[in-house]
C-alpha positions, 0 to 999 in steps of 0.5 A: 648661706650668709652674704658678708660684703665689704670694700678694700678700702674698708681695710687701709688705715693710717696705723699700721697692723689694722687693716691686717686685723680687720682681714683677721677679724672678717674670716673669722666671722665668716668662720663662724657663720659659714657656708658663707661667701665673703665679697669684697668690693674694689679689690684693687685698695688693697691687692696692688702689685707689690712690685710697683708700690715703691715700698722701701721695706716691708712694714707697710700697711697695704702690703702688711693688709694683702699679705694677711689676706693671702694667709687667710685665703690659704688657711681653708681645707676640704674640712674646714669652714666652706667660705668662698671668697669673691672680689670685683675691681675695674683695673684687675691689671694692678693686682699683685700676681699672688693674688692670682694665684690657683686657689685664691682668685683663678677664676676671673669673670668680665662683666662686661657692657650689655649687648643687644640682647642683654639692654633688651633684658634690663630695659625689661627689669627696670621697665617693670614699675614703669606704666609704658605706652603700647607702641614703645618696642624695646629693642628699639630702645636697646638700638639706640642705647649701644654702649651704655651700661646697666645703670645707664640704661635704668637712668634712661628708664626713670628720665622718661617717665620723668618727662612723662610726668612733666608733659603730664602724659599717663603712660610713657611713650616712645617720645619720651625715651627717645630723649631721654637716650638723647639726654644721657648721650648727649646731655641736657637740651639748652634751647636758652643758649643763644646762637648767632645766625651765623654760627646756626649756619656753621652747625648746620654744614657741620652736622649735615656733612656728619650725616651725609658721609654716614649714610653713603658709605659703607660700613658706617653707623647709620644716623638716627637723628641730626640736631642744631639744638645745643645740649650739654656744656659744649655741643652746638648740635650732634648727630646721632649714629646708630650700628644696624647690628651687635659688633664685636670686631671691626673691620679695616673699611669700617675704622675708615668709613668711621674715620670719613664720617668724623671728617666729614663736617670740617670737610662740610664747612670747607666746601660750602662756607669756605672757611673752617672753625673750631667745631672739628677739635673733637672730630679731629682728635677722634680721627688721629686716634682710630688711625694711629690706632690701625697702624700702631695696635691693630697691623693695619698699616703699610709693610714699609710704616710698621707691618705686622709690627705691635708698636702700642701695647694696652696696658689695661683692655677693660673700662676703655683701654686705659694707657698704652705703652710705647716701644719703637724707635724715633725713626719709626715714630718720624714714619708713624707721623708721616703715615697719620698725616698722610691718611688724614689728609687723603681722606679728607680729600675724599670726603670734600670730593663726595661731598661736592658730588652731593651739593644739592643734598647738601644744600637742601639738609641744611635748609631743613635743619636751619628751619625745624632744627632737627631731622630723622634719618630716615628723611637724610636718606629721602634727602640725599635719593630726592637729589639723586645721590646713592644711600648704602643700604646692604649693598656694597657701593665698592665692588671690593674693600680695596676700593675704599683705599683707591686714593690712598694706593694710587698716592703712593704710587705717585 
């Protein structure tokens, strides 16, 4: 079977009629070599909804090209040339409804980011031409690469091989894969970046705060590594968290646990240094977004705030969500602002209390970070246990999910 591949943008020209002519030529070519498959990549280049195009007339080049494509796809019969039309897009929500009607692109297949087993299989494909050490476990690499796409995984394999080559090693070892994953997630190490002792101390307390809260909180992603080595363009340190299993849903206490972990860095600065820095800007942004989504999208706010009302409607469920549409009154916006502020403040106070309860563990973790620059997640757990703390290891630290939110409920009653 013949395979004809084109991009949507290749049909578009400034001269009206050229795109439609190219569509006709493509389908004529496919019929001559039938059976054939036509694959149109980035179909949104010519398939955007005509209702939202803002055109005043019907002579627009893009619209004529789309009309010709629709006509060609309607021109097949059971007795005609067997031609199958496939298309791909990252923006299915902008496509014209006529394209999605039965007989045209009526079957939609979501190509999502791979799960754990999928990542293992993808790594197996790309690792065939790489000489790998016997102690490399692809499942361990797959666990560390949650959220990465196939191209990212291929780049991890390539980067690991380059690291082994630069180190004049005959085989690619676990340490090379781990460094490659960190480069993919956090960027290149910038050891040449000069940081003052005061700033190193701030970063060490900040990252220790993230790590400790993640390890003692039910539902939080566990710590794989903590580092105060600068990476990328702006990161002066980072805490690498990895999920313990594939997750497709997040429960309320898991979202709150993520908020707590994000707030742990700023809270540690305030508790142990006595002054906050600008380093928590991104953490606060993400924590605010999570709490806002809980109230506006997931129906996780109290009945007197929004209850089960959906206040934000997602326009695009692909590639991270896209833009959301506000659909509530100014009065509701005021309630929402107060709710988000109260939730953030309440979780922040709860996090500070946990850090103060684990003061000795925080001091020891920070001291080791300043000395060694990098410590493992296992070492973080050991430090907490050595200092009398409790690490969440599958047994809930709370007998009921509501106890996670006790401080919030008590505050409302007051």
